[in-house]
N, C-alpha and C positions, 0 to 999 in steps of 0.2 A: 556201057556201064548203065546199070539200072537206075530207075527213078530214085529209089530209096537211097542210094549211094550218093546221088547228086544232092538230095536234100540233106543228108548229114553233112556233106562237104561245105554247102552254103551255111548251115548253121554255125560250123567251126569257124568259118571266116568272119561271119557277123560277130561272134563272141570275141574274136581276137581283135577285131576293129574296135569293139567297145572297150577292151582292156587297154589298148592304145590310147584311146580318147581319156579315159579316166587317168592314166599314167601322166599324159600331158598336162591335165588340170592340176593334178597334185603337184607336179613340178612347177607349174606357173605359181600356184599358191605358195610354194616353198620359197620360191624365188622373191615374191612380194614380202612374205614375212621376214625373210633375211634382210631385204632393205629397209624395213621399218626398224628392225633390231639394230641394224648398223647405225641408223639415224640417231636413235635413242642413245646407243653407246657414244657416238661422237659428243652428243649433248652433255651426257654424264661426264665424259673425260674434260670437256671444257669447264664445267662446273667444278670438278675435282681440282683442276689446275688453278683456277680462281680462288678456291678455298685455302690451297696449299700457300698461295702467294699472301693471302691475308694472315694466314698463321706465320709466315716468315716475317711479315711487316710487325705483328703483334710481338713476336718475339724479340725483335730488334729494339722495339720501344720499352718492352719489358726490362731487357738488358741495360738500357740507358737509364730507366728509373732507378733499377737496383744500384747502379753506379752512383746516381746522385744521392740516394738514401745512405749508402756507406760513407759518402763524403760528408753529408750533413751530420750523420752520427758522431764521425770523428771530430767535427768542429764543436758539436755540443759537449762532447765528452771533455775536450780541452777547456771549453768555457766554464763548465761546471767545476772542473778542477781548479781553475783560477779564481773563482769566486767563493770557494767553500769557506774560506775564512772570514770573507766579507759577510756571508750569511750568519755565521756563528756570532760574530760582533753585532750584528743587526738584532739577532735574537736576544742577546743579553741586554742591549739597550731597551728592547721593548718590554723585558721582564722587569727591568729597574723602573721604567716609567710606569708600568702598572702598579708596581708597589707604591710609588709616590702618589699616584692617582687614588688608590685604596685607602691611603692614610689621610689624604685631604677629604675624601668622601666620609670616612668615619668621624673626622673633626667636624664636618659640616653637618652630620647627622646628629652628633651631640649637642651642637649649638642650636639646631632646630627643635630637638626634644626639650631643651631647656626654654626656648620660646614657646613652645606648645603649652609647657607647664604653667607659664606666666600668663598666657591667653586664657587658659582654663580657669586660672584664678580670677582674671578679669572678669570672664563670662559668668562666673558664679556670683561675683560682686554686682555685676548688671542685673542678673536675675533677681537678686535680693532688691535692688533699687526698683526693678520693674514691679516686682510684687507690692513694694511700698506705693509706688505711683497707682497701681490698680487699686489699692485700698483707699488712696486720696480720692481718685476718681469716682468710685462707688460712693464715698462719703460725700462729695460734691454733688453728685447726681441726686442723692438723697435730699440734700439741702436745696437744690433747684426744685425738686418735686414738691417739697414742703413750702418753699416760697411761691411757687405757681399756685398751690392750693389756697394761699392766703390772698391771691389776687381776685378780682371781681370784674364783672362786666357792668357797663352801665348804659343807660340811654343817653345818646349824644344830643346836641342842641339842634341838630338837623332832623331828629327824630328817628335816627338810625342806632340799632343796637352796636355799641363799640366792641373792639376786642378786648383782651385782657389789659387792665389799667395797671401800669407800673407807677408806685408812688415814690420811688427813690432809685438811685443809680443801680444798686444790686438787683432790683427787681427787674429794671430795664435790661440788665445783662441777660436775665432769665429769659425775657422775651426775644432778645437777639439770638439765642442759642435755639429758641423754638423754630425760627426759621421761616414762619408763614408770611411775614411782612419785613420791610426794611424800616429801621429805626434811626432817625437822625437827630442828634442832641443839639440844643441851641442855647444861648444866653443873650438876652436883649437888654439894652439900657435905654431908658427914656431919654428922648432928645436926640438919639443917634439916627443915622440914615437907615433905610430898609436893608436888613440882612438877608442875603440870599441863602436859603436852605433847600437843597435839592433844586426844584423847578419853580419854587414860589418864594416871595420875599415877606418877611415879617418885620413890622415896626411897632414897637411898644409906644403906646399914647398915654397910659396911666397905670399906676401900680399902687394899691392901697394895702399896705402890710397889715395895718390894724385889724382890717375886716377880711383879708385874704381875697382880695378881689382885683382884678385887672381888666385893662381894654387895649386891644391891639388891632392893627390892621393888616389883611392879608392881600398881597398883590398877587394875581392869578389871571392868566388869560386876558391880559390887558384891562383887568378891572380891579377895583379895590373893594374888599368886603370887610366891614367893620365887625368885630367881634367884642361886643360891649359888655362890661360888667360880669366877666366870667370868673368862676372859682377855682379854688386850688383842687388839683386832680380832677378836674371836669372834663370829659372828652368833647373838644370843640371840632365840629365837623365842617367841611366844605367839599363841594365836587370841583374838579379841574381836570383839564386835558381834552384833546380832540374827541375822544370817546370818554366821557366824564367818569372818573373813578372817584371813589370816596377817600379823602385825606382826613386824618385826625391829628390834633395836636393836644398835648396835655402839659400844663405847667405845674411842676412840683415845688417849685420855690419861689415866693414872693417876698421881696424885700423892697426897701424905699428906693424907688426909681429903677428897679432891676427885677427881672424875672428869668427863670430857666426851666427847661423842660425838653420834651422830645416831639418830633414829627414823625407819625407813622404812615408809611407810604406802601401800597400793594405791591407785590414783587414784579408784577408784569408792567408797572408804571414807569415811565422814563424818570431818570434821576438827574439830568442835567439838560 
């Protein structure tokens, strides 16, 4: 056999061996793939079986629920049938009560309207009265301003300019409404004990009706101040208190053994 023939034969043998090797590898790969597929199929079969079991359980529960619903529906139907007349009777009762309540409301509304009319009439009357009061107040205010204009200030016996001097009770009321000082009225009798007015005591010692003169003692801060031979409507002044402030007294009436007037006190001074 020639060398060329041997070489061809060897090549054919090698090719055959390669084919056999490839065939073996393909077979092994096929076997492995079949094993994997079989494993996945087994798992899927288990899941399918479990799902089927769950579906069977759900169907059983559904059947039981439907049975209970049918029973409940039948019971409700019987109950409704038994109470239909009662419901109709109750509805009629409610309608009757509503009619009665409506009638009461209408009566109450009519009475309320009547009362509102009466109140409106009263309000109109009150408005008229208020208008009259406003007119009176305006007139009184005008009178007060006129009275105030007639008052005057005078130099007191302590050399201090006095406030407005009131010569009678009406003018004193004007000063009280002015509100810048406190005014306390007094009446003194000769021979009587000292009279407490605010924080001071006053005692009449002499009253000369003919000459309109008087003398009195002022007790203040543990001392006695004699105010001698003072005249009618004269501002009589003295200082008193821990932080001395100016007090004024004015006598408007001088009679036999009797005088009356008022004491003027600063607003910030103690009064007892």
